DSSP file (Angstrom, degrees, kcal/mol; ACC not computed):
  #  RESIDUE AA STRUCTURE BP1 BP2  ACC     N-H-->O    O-->H-N    N-H-->O    O-->H-N    TCO  KAPPA ALPHA  PHI   PSI    X-CA   Y-CA   Z-CA
    1    1 A X              0   0    0      0, 0.0     2,-0.4     0, 0.0     0, 0.0   0.000 360.0 360.0 360.0 136.2    5.0   63.4  -41.7
    2    2 A X    >   -     0   0    0      1,-0.1     3,-0.6     0, 0.0     0, 0.0  -0.851 360.0-145.2-112.3 143.5    3.0   60.7  -43.4
    3    3 A X  T 3  S+     0   0    0     -2,-0.4    -1,-0.1     1,-0.2     0, 0.0   0.455  90.4  76.8 -83.3  -2.1    1.5   57.6  -41.8
    4    4 A X  T 3   +     0   0    0      4,-0.1    -1,-0.2     5,-0.0     2,-0.1   0.150  62.4 131.3 -96.1  19.4    2.2   55.6  -44.9
    5    5 A X    <>  -     0   0    0     -3,-0.6     4,-2.1     1,-0.1     3,-0.3  -0.405  68.2-119.3 -70.8 150.0    5.8   55.1  -44.3
    6    6 A X  H  > S+     0   0    0      1,-0.2     4,-2.2     2,-0.2     5,-0.2   0.848 113.2  55.8 -58.7 -33.0    7.1   51.5  -44.7
    7    7 A X  H  > S+     0   0    0      1,-0.2     4,-2.2     2,-0.2    -1,-0.2   0.914 108.1  46.5 -68.1 -40.3    8.3   51.6  -41.1
    8    8 A X  H  > S+     0   0    0     -3,-0.3     4,-2.6     2,-0.2    -1,-0.2   0.868 111.5  51.9 -68.6 -38.6    4.9   52.5  -39.7
    9    9 A X  H  X S+     0   0    0     -4,-2.1     4,-2.5     2,-0.2    -1,-0.2   0.917 112.4  45.4 -66.4 -41.3    3.1   49.9  -41.9
   10   10 A X  H  X S+     0   0    0     -4,-2.2     4,-2.6    -5,-0.2    -2,-0.2   0.904 113.2  50.2 -66.8 -39.9    5.5   47.2  -40.6
   11   11 A X  H  X S+     0   0    0     -4,-2.2     4,-2.4     2,-0.2    -2,-0.2   0.910 112.1  47.3 -65.6 -41.6    5.1   48.4  -37.0
   12   12 A X  H  X S+     0   0    0     -4,-2.6     4,-2.4     2,-0.2    -2,-0.2   0.914 113.0  48.7 -65.2 -43.4    1.3   48.3  -37.3
   13   13 A X  H  X S+     0   0    0     -4,-2.5     4,-2.5     2,-0.2    -2,-0.2   0.898 111.7  49.9 -63.3 -40.2    1.4   44.8  -38.9
   14   14 A X  H  X S+     0   0    0     -4,-2.6     4,-2.7     2,-0.2    -2,-0.2   0.918 110.6  49.4 -65.0 -42.1    3.7   43.6  -36.2
   15   15 A X  H  X S+     0   0    0     -4,-2.4     4,-2.4     2,-0.2    -2,-0.2   0.887 110.9  50.2 -64.8 -38.4    1.5   45.0  -33.5
   16   16 A X  H  X S+     0   0    0     -4,-2.4     4,-2.4     2,-0.2    -2,-0.2   0.927 112.0  47.0 -65.5 -44.0   -1.6   43.4  -35.1
   17   17 A X  H  X S+     0   0    0     -4,-2.5     4,-2.7     2,-0.2    -2,-0.2   0.921 112.4  50.1 -62.1 -43.4    0.2   40.0  -35.3
   18   18 A X  H  X S+     0   0    0     -4,-2.7     4,-2.8     1,-0.2    -1,-0.2   0.894 110.7  49.9 -62.4 -40.1    1.3   40.4  -31.7
   19   19 A X  H  X S+     0   0    0     -4,-2.4     4,-2.8     2,-0.2    -1,-0.2   0.908 110.9  49.1 -65.8 -41.1   -2.2   41.2  -30.6
   20   20 A X  H  X S+     0   0    0     -4,-2.4     4,-2.3     2,-0.2    -2,-0.2   0.922 113.4  46.6 -63.6 -44.1   -3.6   38.2  -32.4
   21   21 A X  H  X S+     0   0    0     -4,-2.7     4,-2.6     2,-0.2    -2,-0.2   0.920 113.1  49.5 -64.0 -43.4   -1.0   35.9  -30.8
   22   22 A X  H  X S+     0   0    0     -4,-2.8     4,-2.6     1,-0.2    -2,-0.2   0.922 111.9  48.0 -63.1 -43.4   -1.7   37.4  -27.4
   23   23 A X  H  X S+     0   0    0     -4,-2.8     4,-2.4     1,-0.2    -1,-0.2   0.885 111.0  51.9 -63.4 -37.4   -5.4   36.9  -27.8
   24   24 A X  H  X S+     0   0    0     -4,-2.3     4,-2.4     2,-0.2    -2,-0.2   0.919 110.3  47.8 -63.1 -43.2   -4.8   33.4  -28.9
   25   25 A X  H  X S+     0   0    0     -4,-2.6     4,-2.7     2,-0.2    -2,-0.2   0.909 111.4  50.3 -64.8 -41.5   -2.7   32.7  -25.8
   26   26 A X  H  X S+     0   0    0     -4,-2.6     4,-2.7     1,-0.2    -1,-0.2   0.908 110.9  50.4 -61.9 -41.0   -5.3   34.2  -23.6
   27   27 A X  H  X S+     0   0    0     -4,-2.4     4,-2.6     2,-0.2    -2,-0.2   0.905 110.5  48.6 -63.0 -41.9   -7.9   32.0  -25.3
   28   28 A X  H  X S+     0   0    0     -4,-2.4     4,-2.5     2,-0.2    -2,-0.2   0.929 113.2  47.3 -64.5 -44.6   -5.7   28.9  -24.8
   29   29 A X  H  X S+     0   0    0     -4,-2.7     4,-2.6     2,-0.2    -2,-0.2   0.921 113.3  48.6 -62.7 -43.7   -5.2   29.8  -21.1
   30   30 A X  H  X S+     0   0    0     -4,-2.7     4,-2.6     1,-0.2    -2,-0.2   0.912 112.1  48.4 -63.2 -42.3   -8.9   30.5  -20.6
   31   31 A X  H  X S+     0   0    0     -4,-2.6     4,-2.4     2,-0.2    -1,-0.2   0.899 111.7  50.2 -65.0 -39.6   -9.9   27.2  -22.3
   32   32 A X  H  X S+     0   0    0     -4,-2.5     4,-2.5     2,-0.2    -2,-0.2   0.929 112.5  46.5 -63.7 -45.6   -7.3   25.3  -20.2
   33   33 A X  H  X S+     0   0    0     -4,-2.6     4,-2.6     2,-0.2     5,-0.2   0.908 112.6  49.8 -63.2 -41.9   -8.7   26.8  -17.0
   34   34 A X  H  X S+     0   0    0     -4,-2.6     4,-2.5     1,-0.2    -1,-0.2   0.906 111.2  49.6 -62.7 -41.2  -12.3   26.1  -18.0
   35   35 A X  H  X S+     0   0    0     -4,-2.4     4,-2.5     2,-0.2    -2,-0.2   0.911 111.8  47.9 -64.7 -42.9  -11.4   22.5  -18.8
   36   36 A X  H  X S+     0   0    0     -4,-2.5     4,-2.5     2,-0.2    -2,-0.2   0.915 113.3  47.9 -63.9 -42.7   -9.7   22.1  -15.4
   37   37 A X  H  X S+     0   0    0     -4,-2.6     4,-2.6     2,-0.2    -2,-0.2   0.904 111.6  50.2 -64.5 -40.5  -12.6   23.6  -13.6
   38   38 A X  H  X S+     0   0    0     -4,-2.5     4,-2.5     2,-0.2    -2,-0.2   0.913 111.5  48.0 -63.4 -43.6  -15.0   21.4  -15.5
   39   39 A X  H  X S+     0   0    0     -4,-2.5     4,-2.5     2,-0.2    -2,-0.2   0.912 112.5  48.9 -64.5 -41.6  -13.0   18.3  -14.7
   40   40 A X  H  X S+     0   0    0     -4,-2.5     4,-2.5     2,-0.2    -2,-0.2   0.902 112.1  48.8 -64.7 -40.7  -12.9   19.3  -11.0
   41   41 A X  H  X S+     0   0    0     -4,-2.6     4,-2.6     2,-0.2    -2,-0.2   0.906 111.4  49.6 -65.4 -41.4  -16.6   19.9  -10.9
   42   42 A X  H  X S+     0   0    0     -4,-2.5     4,-2.5     2,-0.2    -2,-0.2   0.909 111.4  49.3 -63.0 -41.4  -17.3   16.6  -12.6
   43   43 A X  H  X S+     0   0    0     -4,-2.5     4,-2.3     2,-0.2    -2,-0.2   0.903 111.6  49.5 -64.5 -40.3  -15.0   14.8  -10.1
   44   44 A X  H  X S+     0   0    0     -4,-2.5     4,-2.3     2,-0.2    -2,-0.2   0.909 111.1  48.6 -64.4 -41.8  -16.8   16.6   -7.2
   45   45 A X  H  X S+     0   0    0     -4,-2.6     4,-2.6     1,-0.2    -2,-0.2   0.896 111.2  50.5 -65.4 -39.1  -20.2   15.6   -8.6
   46   46 A X  H  X S+     0   0    0     -4,-2.5     4,-2.6     2,-0.2    -2,-0.2   0.903 110.2  50.3 -64.4 -39.6  -19.0   12.0   -9.0
   47   47 A X  H  X S+     0   0    0     -4,-2.3     4,-2.5     2,-0.2    -2,-0.2   0.906 111.7  47.8 -64.8 -41.0  -17.8   12.0   -5.4
   48   48 A X  H  X S+     0   0    0     -4,-2.3     4,-2.6     2,-0.2    -2,-0.2   0.922 112.9  48.3 -65.6 -43.3  -21.2   13.4   -4.2
   49   49 A X  H  X S+     0   0    0     -4,-2.6     4,-2.4     2,-0.2    -2,-0.2   0.900 112.2  49.5 -63.8 -40.1  -23.1   10.8   -6.2
   50   50 A X  H  X S+     0   0    0     -4,-2.6     4,-2.5     2,-0.2    -2,-0.2   0.921 112.0  47.8 -64.2 -43.5  -20.8    8.0   -4.8
   51   51 A X  H  X S+     0   0    0     -4,-2.5     4,-2.6     2,-0.2    -2,-0.2   0.894 111.9  50.2 -65.2 -39.1  -21.3    9.3   -1.2
   52   52 A X  H  X S+     0   0    0     -4,-2.6     4,-2.5     2,-0.2    -1,-0.2   0.908 111.6  48.0 -64.8 -41.3  -25.1    9.4   -1.8
   53   53 A X  H  X S+     0   0    0     -4,-2.4     4,-2.4     2,-0.2    -2,-0.2   0.904 112.7  48.6 -65.3 -40.6  -25.1    5.9   -3.2
   54   54 A X  H  X S+     0   0    0     -4,-2.5     4,-2.4     2,-0.2    -2,-0.2   0.909 112.2  48.6 -65.5 -41.8  -23.0    4.6   -0.3
   55   55 A X  H  X S+     0   0    0     -4,-2.6     4,-2.8     2,-0.2    -2,-0.2   0.921 111.0  50.4 -62.8 -44.1  -25.3    6.4    2.2
   56   56 A X  H  X S+     0   0    0     -4,-2.5     4,-2.3     1,-0.2    -2,-0.2   0.910 110.8  49.4 -60.6 -43.3  -28.4    4.9    0.5
   57   57 A X  H  X S+     0   0    0     -4,-2.4     4,-1.3     1,-0.2    -1,-0.2   0.909 113.3  46.2 -64.0 -41.9  -26.9    1.4    0.7
   58   58 A X  H  < S+     0   0    0     -4,-2.4    -2,-0.2     1,-0.2    -1,-0.2   0.891 113.0  50.0 -67.3 -38.6  -26.0    1.8    4.4
   59   59 A X  H  < S+     0   0    0     -4,-2.8    -2,-0.2     1,-0.2    -1,-0.2   0.879 114.2  44.2 -67.2 -37.2  -29.5    3.2    5.2
   60   60 A X  H  < S+     0   0    0     -4,-2.3    -1,-0.2    -5,-0.2    -2,-0.2   0.682  92.8  97.9 -82.2 -18.3  -31.2    0.3    3.3
   61   61 A X  S  < S-     0   0    0     -4,-1.3     2,-0.1    -5,-0.2    -3,-0.0  -0.450  83.0-109.7 -71.7 141.8  -29.0   -2.4    4.8
   62   62 A X        -     0   0    0     -2,-0.1     2,-0.2     1,-0.1    -1,-0.1  -0.411  35.6-107.4 -69.2 148.1  -30.5   -4.3    7.8
   63   63 A X        -     0   0    0      1,-0.1    -1,-0.1    -2,-0.1     5,-0.1  -0.482  35.7-105.4 -72.9 143.6  -28.8   -3.6   11.1
   64   64 A X    >   -     0   0    0     -2,-0.2     3,-1.5     1,-0.1     4,-0.4  -0.361  33.1-111.8 -63.3 152.4  -26.7   -6.4   12.6
   65   65 A X  G >  S+     0   0    0      1,-0.3     3,-1.1     2,-0.2     6,-0.2   0.855 114.5  56.8 -55.8 -39.1  -28.4   -8.2   15.4
   66   66 A X  G 3  S+     0   0    0      1,-0.2    -1,-0.3     5,-0.0    -2,-0.0   0.684 101.9  56.8 -71.3 -16.3  -25.9   -6.8   18.0
   67   67 A X  G <  S+     0   0    0     -3,-1.5     2,-0.6     4,-0.0    -1,-0.2   0.474  76.6 105.0 -97.0  -0.4  -26.6   -3.2   17.1
   68   68 A X    X>  -     0   0    0     -3,-1.1     4,-0.8    -4,-0.4     3,-0.7  -0.708  62.0-151.4 -80.6 119.1  -30.4   -3.2   17.7
   69   69 A X  G >4 S+     0   0    0     -2,-0.6     3,-1.2     1,-0.3     4,-0.3   0.896  92.2  55.6 -59.3 -43.8  -30.9   -1.4   21.0
   70   70 A X  G >4 S+     0   0    0      1,-0.3     3,-0.7     2,-0.2    -1,-0.3   0.800 103.7  55.3 -62.1 -29.4  -34.1   -3.3   21.9
   71   71 A X  G <4 S+     0   0    0     -3,-0.7    -1,-0.3     1,-0.2    -2,-0.2   0.696 105.8  52.5 -76.5 -18.1  -32.3   -6.6   21.6
   72   72 A X  G << S+     0   0    0     -3,-1.2    -1,-0.2    -4,-0.8    -2,-0.2   0.363  79.2 124.7-100.0   5.8  -29.6   -5.6   24.1
   73   73 A X    <   -     0   0    0     -3,-0.7    96,-0.2    -4,-0.3     2,-0.1  -0.327  54.2-132.6 -66.5 148.8  -32.0   -4.5   26.9
   74   74 A X  B     -a  169   0A   0     94,-1.0    96,-2.5     1,-0.1     2,-0.1  -0.439  22.7 -93.3 -96.3 171.2  -31.5   -6.2   30.2
   75   75 A X    >   -     0   0    0     94,-0.2     3,-1.6    -2,-0.1     4,-0.2  -0.447  36.0-111.4 -79.1 158.4  -33.9   -7.8   32.6
   76   76 A X  T >  S+     0   0    0      1,-0.3     3,-1.7    94,-0.3     4,-0.3   0.762 111.3  73.1 -62.9 -25.3  -35.4   -5.7   35.4
   77   77 A X  T >> S+     0   0    0      1,-0.3     3,-1.3     2,-0.2     4,-0.6   0.701  78.7  76.5 -64.5 -18.6  -33.5   -7.8   38.0
   78   78 A X  H X> S+     0   0    0     -3,-1.6     4,-1.9     1,-0.3     3,-0.5   0.736  75.8  76.7 -65.4 -21.9  -30.3   -6.0   36.9
   79   79 A X  H <> S+     0   0    0     -3,-1.7     4,-2.5     1,-0.3    -1,-0.3   0.842  88.1  58.8 -59.3 -32.0  -31.4   -2.9   38.8
   80   80 A X  H <> S+     0   0    0     -3,-1.3     4,-2.4    -4,-0.3    -1,-0.3   0.904 105.1  49.2 -61.7 -40.5  -30.4   -4.7   42.0
   81   81 A X  H <X S+     0   0    0     -4,-0.6     4,-2.7    -3,-0.5    -2,-0.2   0.888 110.1  51.1 -65.5 -39.0  -26.8   -5.0   40.6
   82   82 A X  H  X S+     0   0    0     -4,-1.9     4,-2.3     2,-0.2    -2,-0.2   0.942 111.8  46.1 -63.6 -47.1  -26.8   -1.3   39.8
   83   83 A X  H  X S+     0   0    0     -4,-2.5     4,-1.9     1,-0.2    -2,-0.2   0.913 113.6  49.6 -61.8 -43.0  -27.9   -0.3   43.3
   84   84 A X  H  X S+     0   0    0     -4,-2.4     4,-2.5     1,-0.2    -1,-0.2   0.913 111.0  49.5 -61.8 -43.7  -25.4   -2.7   44.8
   85   85 A X  H  X S+     0   0    0     -4,-2.7     4,-3.0     2,-0.2     5,-0.3   0.861 106.2  56.2 -66.2 -35.5  -22.6   -1.2   42.6
   86   86 A X  H  X S+     0   0    0     -4,-2.3     4,-2.3     1,-0.2    -1,-0.2   0.946 111.0  44.7 -59.8 -46.5  -23.5    2.3   43.5
   87   87 A X  H  X S+     0   0    0     -4,-1.9     4,-2.1     2,-0.2    -2,-0.2   0.925 115.6  46.2 -63.3 -45.7  -23.1    1.4   47.2
   88   88 A X  H  X S+     0   0    0     -4,-2.5     4,-2.6     2,-0.2     5,-0.2   0.946 115.7  44.5 -63.4 -49.2  -19.8   -0.5   46.6
   89   89 A X  H  X S+     0   0    0     -4,-3.0     4,-2.5     1,-0.2    -1,-0.2   0.895 111.6  53.6 -65.0 -39.0  -18.2    2.2   44.4
   90   90 A X  H  <>S+     0   0    0     -4,-2.3     5,-3.4    -5,-0.3     4,-0.4   0.916 111.8  45.3 -61.3 -42.5  -19.3    5.0   46.7
   91   91 A X  H ><5S+     0   0    0     -4,-2.1     3,-0.9     3,-0.2    -2,-0.2   0.928 114.8  47.2 -66.7 -44.4  -17.7    3.3   49.7
   92   92 A X  H 3<5S+     0   0    0     -4,-2.6    -2,-0.2     1,-0.2    -1,-0.2   0.826 116.1  44.7 -66.9 -31.1  -14.5    2.5   47.8
   93   93 A X  T 3<5S-     0   0    0     -4,-2.5    31,-0.3    -5,-0.2    -1,-0.2   0.356 113.2-115.4 -95.6   5.6  -14.3    6.1   46.4
   94   94 A X  T < 5 +     0   0    0     -3,-0.9     2,-0.3    -4,-0.4    30,-0.2   0.908  63.8 150.7  61.0  44.9  -15.1    7.7   49.7
   95   95 A X      < -     0   0    0     -5,-3.4     2,-0.6    -6,-0.2    -1,-0.2  -0.761  44.1-133.8-103.6 152.9  -18.4    9.2   48.5
   96   96 A X  E     -B  122   0A   0     26,-2.8    26,-2.2    -2,-0.3     2,-0.8  -0.937  12.8-153.5-108.2 116.1  -21.4    9.9   50.6
   97   97 A X  E     -B  121   0A   0     -2,-0.6    24,-0.3    24,-0.2     3,-0.1  -0.804  13.0-178.3 -88.8 114.1  -24.7    8.7   49.0
   98   98 A X  E     -     0   0A   0     22,-2.3     2,-0.3    -2,-0.8    23,-0.2   0.873  65.3 -11.7 -81.5 -39.2  -27.4   11.0   50.4
   99   99 A X  E     -B  120   0A   0     21,-1.7    21,-2.7     2,-0.0    -1,-0.3  -0.986  48.3-168.7-159.3 153.7  -30.3    9.3   48.7
  100  100 A X  E     -B  119   0A   0     -2,-0.3     2,-0.4    19,-0.2    19,-0.2  -0.861  14.8-173.5-146.0 107.3  -31.0    6.8   45.9
  101  101 A X  E     -B  118   0A   0     17,-2.3    17,-2.7    -2,-0.3     2,-0.4  -0.865   6.9-158.2-107.4 136.8  -34.6    6.5   44.8
  102  102 A X  E     +B  117   0A   0     -2,-0.4     2,-0.4    15,-0.2    15,-0.2  -0.949  13.8 174.0-117.7 131.5  -35.7    3.8   42.3
  103  103 A X  E     -B  116   0A   0     13,-2.5    13,-3.4    -2,-0.4     2,-0.4  -0.995  24.1-136.9-139.8 131.1  -38.9    4.1   40.2
  104  104 A X  E     -B  115   0A   0     -2,-0.4     2,-0.5    11,-0.2    11,-0.2  -0.717  14.7-164.3 -86.4 133.7  -40.2    1.8   37.4
  105  105 A X  E     -B  114   0A   0      9,-3.3     9,-2.4    -2,-0.4    -2,-0.0  -0.975  19.2-133.2-118.0 116.5  -41.5    3.6   34.3
  106  106 A X        -     0   0    0     -2,-0.5     2,-0.1     7,-0.2     5,-0.1  -0.197  28.7 -92.3 -69.2 161.0  -43.6    1.3   32.1
  107  107 A X        -     0   0    0      6,-0.1     2,-0.3    64,-0.1     5,-0.2  -0.359  38.6-165.8 -69.4 149.5  -43.1    1.1   28.3
  108  108 A X        -     0   0    0      3,-1.9     3,-0.4    -2,-0.1     5,-0.0  -0.782  41.1 -96.3-123.3 171.5  -45.2    3.3   26.0
  109  109 A X  S    S+     0   0    0     -2,-0.3     3,-0.1     1,-0.2    -2,-0.0   0.782 127.0  40.4 -60.4 -23.4  -45.7    2.9   22.3
  110  110 A X  S    S+     0   0    0      1,-0.1     2,-0.3     2,-0.0    -1,-0.2   0.634 119.0  39.1 -99.6 -15.7  -42.9    5.5   21.8
  111  111 A X  S    S-     0   0    0     -3,-0.4    -3,-1.9    -5,-0.1     2,-0.1  -0.949  74.3-116.6-137.8 153.3  -40.4    4.4   24.5
  112  112 A X        -     0   0    0     -2,-0.3    58,-0.1    -5,-0.2     2,-0.1  -0.403  47.7 -90.4 -76.1 162.2  -39.0    1.3   26.1
  113  113 A X  E     - C   0 169A   0     56,-0.5    56,-2.2    -6,-0.1     2,-0.3  -0.418  52.6-177.4 -69.2 151.6  -39.6    0.5   29.8
  114  114 A X  E     -BC 105 168A   0     -9,-2.4    -9,-3.3    54,-0.3     2,-0.5  -0.987  30.0-133.0-150.0 158.3  -37.0    1.9   32.1
  115  115 A X  E     -BC 104 167A   0     52,-2.3    52,-2.8    -2,-0.3     2,-0.4  -0.974  27.3-149.1-110.9 120.1  -36.0    2.0   35.8
  116  116 A X  E     -BC 103 166A   0    -13,-3.4   -13,-2.5    -2,-0.5     2,-0.5  -0.770   8.7-164.6 -93.9 134.6  -35.2    5.5   36.9
  117  117 A X  E     -BC 102 165A   0     48,-3.0    48,-3.0    -2,-0.4     2,-0.8  -0.972   4.8-159.6-119.0 116.5  -32.6    6.0   39.6
  118  118 A X  E     -BC 101 164A   0    -17,-2.7   -17,-2.3    -2,-0.5     2,-0.5  -0.865  19.0-170.9 -96.6 111.4  -32.5    9.4   41.3
  119  119 A X  E     -BC 100 163A   0     44,-3.2    44,-3.0    -2,-0.8     2,-0.5  -0.889  16.0-176.7-112.5 130.4  -29.0    9.6   42.9
  120  120 A X  E     +BC  99 162A   0    -21,-2.7   -22,-2.3    -2,-0.5   -21,-1.7  -0.987  23.4 150.3-123.4 119.5  -27.8   12.3   45.3
  121  121 A X  E     -BC  97 161A   0     40,-2.2    40,-3.6    -2,-0.5     2,-0.3  -0.948  26.7-154.1-145.0 162.1  -24.2   12.0   46.3
  122  122 A X  E     +BC  96 160A   0    -26,-2.2   -26,-2.8    -2,-0.3     2,-0.3  -0.983  36.2  98.2-140.6 153.8  -21.3   14.2   47.4
  123  123 A X  E    S- C   0 159A   0     36,-2.0    36,-3.5    -2,-0.3   -28,-0.1  -0.971  72.9 -26.0 162.5-167.8  -17.5   13.8   47.3
  124  124 A X  E  >  - C   0 158A   0     -2,-0.3     4,-2.2   -31,-0.3     3,-0.3  -0.447  59.1-119.9 -70.9 146.9  -14.5   14.9   45.3
  125  125 A X  H  > S+     0   0    0     32,-0.6     4,-2.6     1,-0.2     5,-0.2   0.905 111.4  52.0 -57.3 -46.2  -15.2   15.6   41.6
  126  126 A X  H  > S+     0   0    0      1,-0.2     4,-2.2     2,-0.2    -1,-0.2   0.876 110.3  50.0 -60.4 -34.4  -12.8   12.9   40.3
  127  127 A X  H  > S+     0   0    0     -3,-0.3     4,-2.3     2,-0.2    -1,-0.2   0.906 110.9  48.1 -69.8 -41.0  -14.5   10.3   42.5
  128  128 A X  H  X S+     0   0    0     -4,-2.2     4,-2.1     2,-0.2    -2,-0.2   0.904 112.4  49.8 -64.0 -40.5  -18.0   11.3   41.3
  129  129 A X  H  X S+     0   0    0     -4,-2.6     4,-2.5    -5,-0.2    -2,-0.2   0.903 110.5  49.9 -63.9 -41.8  -16.8   11.2   37.7
  130  130 A X  H  X S+     0   0    0     -4,-2.2     4,-2.7    -5,-0.2     5,-0.2   0.894 107.5  54.6 -64.5 -40.4  -15.3    7.7   38.3
  131  131 A X  H  X S+     0   0    0     -4,-2.3     4,-2.3     2,-0.2    -2,-0.2   0.951 112.2  42.6 -57.8 -50.8  -18.5    6.5   39.9
  132  132 A X  H  X S+     0   0    0     -4,-2.1     4,-2.7     1,-0.2     5,-0.3   0.916 114.1  51.1 -63.6 -43.2  -20.5    7.5   36.8
  133  133 A X  H  X S+     0   0    0     -4,-2.5     4,-2.1     1,-0.2    -1,-0.2   0.909 111.2  48.1 -61.6 -42.7  -17.9    6.2   34.3
  134  134 A X  H  X S+     0   0    0     -4,-2.7     4,-2.1     2,-0.2    -1,-0.2   0.922 113.4  47.1 -64.8 -43.8  -17.8    2.8   36.1
  135  135 A X  H  X S+     0   0    0     -4,-2.3     4,-2.2    -5,-0.2    -2,-0.2   0.938 114.3  46.2 -63.8 -46.5  -21.6    2.4   36.2
  136  136 A X  H  < S+     0   0    0     -4,-2.7     6,-0.2     1,-0.2    -1,-0.2   0.839 113.9  49.8 -66.7 -32.1  -22.0    3.4   32.5
  137  137 A X  H  < S+     0   0    0     -4,-2.1    -1,-0.2    -5,-0.3    -2,-0.2   0.851 113.8  44.2 -73.3 -34.8  -19.2    1.1   31.5
  138  138 A X  H  < S+     0   0    0     -4,-2.1     2,-0.6     1,-0.2    -2,-0.2   0.829 117.5  43.5 -80.2 -32.1  -20.6   -1.9   33.3
  139  139 A X    ><  -     0   0    0     -4,-2.2     3,-1.9    -5,-0.2    -1,-0.2  -0.867  62.9-173.2-119.6  97.4  -24.2   -1.5   32.3
  140  140 A X  T 3  S+     0   0    0     -2,-0.6    -1,-0.1     1,-0.3   -67,-0.1   0.751  86.0  57.1 -63.0 -24.0  -24.6   -0.6   28.6
  141  141 A X  T 3  S+     0   0    0    -69,-0.1    27,-2.5    27,-0.1     2,-0.4   0.355  87.9  98.6 -88.6   7.4  -28.4   -0.1   28.9
  142  142 A X  E <   +D  167   0A   0     -3,-1.9     2,-0.3    25,-0.2    25,-0.2  -0.791  50.8 174.8 -96.6 135.6  -27.8    2.6   31.6
  143  143 A X  E     -D  166   0A   0     23,-2.4    23,-2.9    -2,-0.4     2,-0.6  -0.951  33.5-114.4-138.3 158.8  -27.9    6.3   30.6
  144  144 A X  E     +D  165   0A   0     -2,-0.3    21,-0.2    21,-0.2     3,-0.1  -0.837  27.4 176.0 -93.9 120.3  -27.7    9.7   32.2
  145  145 A X  E    S-     0   0A   0     19,-3.1     2,-0.3    -2,-0.6    20,-0.2   0.824  71.4  -0.4 -91.0 -37.7  -31.0   11.6   31.9
  146  146 A X  E     -D  164   0A   0     18,-1.5    18,-2.4     2,-0.0    -1,-0.4  -0.993  61.0-172.8-150.5 152.4  -29.9   14.6   34.0
  147  147 A X  E     -D  163   0A   0     -2,-0.3     2,-0.4    16,-0.2    16,-0.2  -0.976   2.6-179.8-149.5 130.0  -26.9   15.7   35.9
  148  148 A X  E     -D  162   0A   0     14,-2.4    14,-2.7    -2,-0.3     2,-0.4  -0.998   4.5-176.3-133.9 129.6  -26.3   18.6   38.2
  149  149 A X  E     +D  161   0A   0     -2,-0.4     2,-0.3    12,-0.2    12,-0.2  -0.975  10.2 158.9-125.2 139.0  -23.0   19.4   40.0
  150  150 A X  E     -D  160   0A   0     10,-1.9    10,-3.8    -2,-0.4     2,-0.1  -0.981  41.8-101.1-155.4 151.3  -22.3   22.2   42.5
  151  151 A X  E     -D  159   0A   0     -2,-0.3     8,-0.2     8,-0.2     3,-0.1  -0.439  19.5-142.1 -70.9 142.6  -19.8   22.8   45.2
  152  152 A X  S    S+     0   0    0      6,-2.1     2,-0.3     1,-0.2    -1,-0.1   0.864  86.9   6.1 -71.5 -35.6  -20.9   22.2   48.7
  153  153 A X  S    S-     0   0    0      5,-0.5    -1,-0.2     3,-0.2    -3,-0.0  -0.955  76.6-112.9-142.9 162.7  -18.9   25.3   49.9
  154  154 A X  S    S+     0   0    0     -2,-0.3    -1,-0.1     1,-0.2    -2,-0.0   0.779 115.5  29.9 -67.6 -26.8  -17.0   28.1   48.2
  155  155 A X  S    S+     0   0    0     -4,-0.0    -1,-0.2    -3,-0.0     2,-0.1   0.640 100.9  91.6-108.8 -17.8  -13.7   26.9   49.6
  156  156 A X        -     0   0    0      1,-0.1    -3,-0.2     2,-0.1    -4,-0.1  -0.378  68.9-134.6 -84.0 159.1  -14.1   23.1   50.0
  157  157 A X  S    S+     0   0    0     -2,-0.1   -32,-0.6    -6,-0.1     2,-0.1   0.580  71.3 107.9 -85.4  -9.4  -13.2   20.5   47.4
  158  158 A X  E     - C   0 124A   0    -34,-0.1    -6,-2.1   -36,-0.1    -5,-0.5  -0.448  51.8-160.3 -77.8 143.6  -16.4   18.5   47.9
  159  159 A X  E     -DC 151 123A   0    -36,-3.5   -36,-2.0    -8,-0.2     2,-0.5  -0.942  11.1-138.4-122.7 140.7  -19.0   18.6   45.1
  160  160 A X  E     -DC 150 122A   0    -10,-3.8   -10,-1.9    -2,-0.4     2,-0.4  -0.865  20.9-162.0 -99.6 132.1  -22.7   17.7   45.4
  161  161 A X  E     -DC 149 121A   0    -40,-3.6   -40,-2.2    -2,-0.5     2,-0.5  -0.948  14.3-173.2-119.0 132.5  -24.2   15.7   42.6
  162  162 A X  E     +DC 148 120A   0    -14,-2.7   -14,-2.4    -2,-0.4     2,-0.4  -0.989  22.1 170.9-117.6 117.3  -27.8   15.2   41.6
  163  163 A X  E     -DC 147 119A   0    -44,-3.0   -44,-3.2    -2,-0.5     2,-0.6  -0.979  27.5-156.7-132.3 141.6  -28.2   12.6   38.8
  164  164 A X  E     -DC 146 118A   0    -18,-2.4   -19,-3.1    -2,-0.4   -18,-1.5  -0.971  20.8-171.6-114.1 115.9  -31.1   10.9   37.2
  165  165 A X  E     -DC 144 117A   0    -48,-3.0   -48,-3.0    -2,-0.6     2,-0.5  -0.802   9.4-152.5-106.9 148.3  -30.1    7.6   35.6
  166  166 A X  E     -DC 143 116A   0    -23,-2.9   -23,-2.4    -2,-0.3     2,-0.7  -0.983   3.5-162.3-123.4 124.8  -32.2    5.5   33.4
  167  167 A X  E     -DC 142 115A   0    -52,-2.8   -52,-2.3    -2,-0.5     2,-0.4  -0.916  19.0-144.7-103.7 107.6  -31.8    1.7   33.1
  168  168 A X  E     + C   0 114A   0    -27,-2.5   -94,-1.0    -2,-0.7     2,-0.3  -0.596  29.0 178.3 -76.5 127.3  -33.6    0.7   29.9
  169  169 A X  E     -aC  74 113A   0    -56,-2.2   -56,-0.5    -2,-0.4     2,-0.3  -0.817  35.1 -93.7-130.3 163.7  -35.1   -2.8   30.5
  170  170 A X              0   0    0    -96,-2.5   -94,-0.3    -2,-0.3   -99,-0.0  -0.591 360.0 360.0 -73.8 138.8  -37.3   -5.4   28.7
  171  171 A X              0   0    0     -2,-0.3    -1,-0.1   -96,-0.1   -64,-0.1   0.464 360.0 360.0 -84.8 360.0  -40.9   -5.0   29.6
């Protein structure tokens, strides 16, 4: 048997042509995928650059007057309203206020002046939560510095709360 038969030569030529066409198709598919990936990467880089530019613009823009914390601080006299509201809300919510200590903390170069309120109260958990929510909602310059909750007894529904609140004030 000879390898030089016309049928073998045609078959070899056909296989070579088929291989060239297949390699060409693989090349086209690879180039298309590379182009899509390149476009997606370019779009991603443009999105990152746009977000960075937007962030830079927001960072460099001056804050509106209403959003400056120091401008929204209250006067020290507001502490009387806070103490009064603690008593009113506690009575309305059937809470027992065990103690309420008020201490003024002067301003430092790093912090604003504040009035610290150490509150110890007991009652049902939803009532204690409502008390804090009402106080924080009514006084925007009031914040919770620490909060501790624990049950008074293993079987009872009453909860004891120890909270330190800070009312940030103008010095």
